[in-house]
N, C-alpha and C positions, 0 to 999 in steps of 0.2 A: 185537471190532472187526476188520473185514476190510481197511480201508484208512484212510489219513489224507488229509483234504482241506485243501489249503493255498490261502489267498486271496492273490491278487496275482501279479505277475510278478517282475521284476528282483530284488527283495529276498528272494524265497523260492526262486528257481531253484536256488541252491547247496544249500539245505536239501533240496529235492526230490531232487536228485542224490544227496546223502548218504544219504537214507532209502532210495531205490530200490537203491542199491549194497549196502545191508544187507538187502535182501529185503523191505522194507516198501512195499507198494503205495501210490502217491500219485495223487490226483486233483487237478488244478488248478482254480482258480475265478477267472475274470476278468470285467472289466466292473464292474458294481455289486457290490461286495464288502461284505456286510452287517456283518461285524465291524469294518470301517473306514469305516462310513457317515458318521461325524462328520468324518473327514478329507476326505471327498468332498463335503461341504456338504449332506448329507442324502440322501434316497432320490431320486437324480436319474439319468436316463439317462446312460450313459457312452459315449464314442466318437463323438459327433456331430462333433467337431472332427477334422480330418485328422490332426493331430499325435497326439491321444489314440488315434484309430483305429489308426494305424500302430504305436503302442506296444503296444496290445492284441494285434495280430496278431504282432508280434515276440515278445511275452511268451509267446504260445501256442506258437510254434515252439520257443522256449527250454525251455518246460516239457516238450514232447514229447521234445526232445533229452536232457533230464535224466531221462527215464524215466517220466514220468507216463503212466498208462494211459488217461486221459480228461480232458476239461476242461469244466467248467460255464461257460457263457456267460450272464451275467445282465444284464438291464436295458440292452440296447444295441440300436441300429438293426438291423433284420432283414438288410439288405444286408451290414453288417459281419460279423454272425454267420455268414452264408452264405459270405462270403469266407474267414473264419477256418476254417470247416469244410472248405472246399475245399483249404485249404493244409495241412491236417493228415492224417496217416494214422490217428490215434487218434480215437475217437468224441468228439463234442461233445454236451453235454446243455444244451438251452436252457431258460431261465426268463425270459420277457419279452424274448426275442431272436428272435422270429419263427419261421417254419416251416423255415428253411434248416439247422437243426441235425440231428444224427443221431437225437436223442431229445428228449423233453420231460419237464419236471417242474413240478408246482405244489405249493404247500403244502396239506396235507390240510385244514386249517381253512378255507382259502380256497375249495377245491373244494366243501366242504359248506356254505358260507355261514355259518360259525360266527364269523368275524371281523367285528365290528361297526364297525371303523374304516373310513375310506374306503379302497377297494381300488385298487391300481395298474391301469392300463389293460389290462395283459396278463392279468389274472385273469378267468377265467370261472367263475361259480358254477354248478355242475352240479346241486346240490340245496340250495335255500335253507332249511337247517335251523336257522339262527340264531334265528328267531322261535319255532320249536317248542322249541328248547333253553331259551330264556328262559321260555316258558310252563311247561315241565316243571319247571324249577327253582323257579319261583314256586309251583306246585302242591305240590311237595315241601315247601317251607318252610311253606306254609299248613297242611299236614297235621301237620307236626311241631309247629307252634305250637298247633294245635287239640288235639293229643294223640291224633290218629287214626292216626298212623304213628310207630313201628311198632305193628302190631296182632298178634293171635295168629297170623294166617296168615304173618306175617313174623318170628316169634320161635321159636327152638328150644325144644322142651319138655323 
């Protein structure tokens, strides 16, 4: 492990400071925080309300002051993410936060179209491999059931 990612602001800023003081790199994560999705009322965009947006920006500044080397901004309006990015000297990494961040990340399974669930608006499928993966899995199961796999070509002698 090369770093610790902490989700949220206020409640984890002191923890981030203690970790960085001890030489443990910390990345913050603000906005839609997946580990706390149930407290947020589900997978919902965060920061549309002025009060919440101000808290996100404040939390980002506090995480930077605590020594975080970067902050993930997830599931928030693009203008808010751009404003947070402009306010910080550390990089921001966006996921569902628009083009105004310093970098971007998407979940591997989403990029390849492997997730069969409804996808969030910000996900772009770059290779729709989900249907191919299902077809390949069914073909494998059929060959195992028929006794044609594994065969001699796929067995050590």
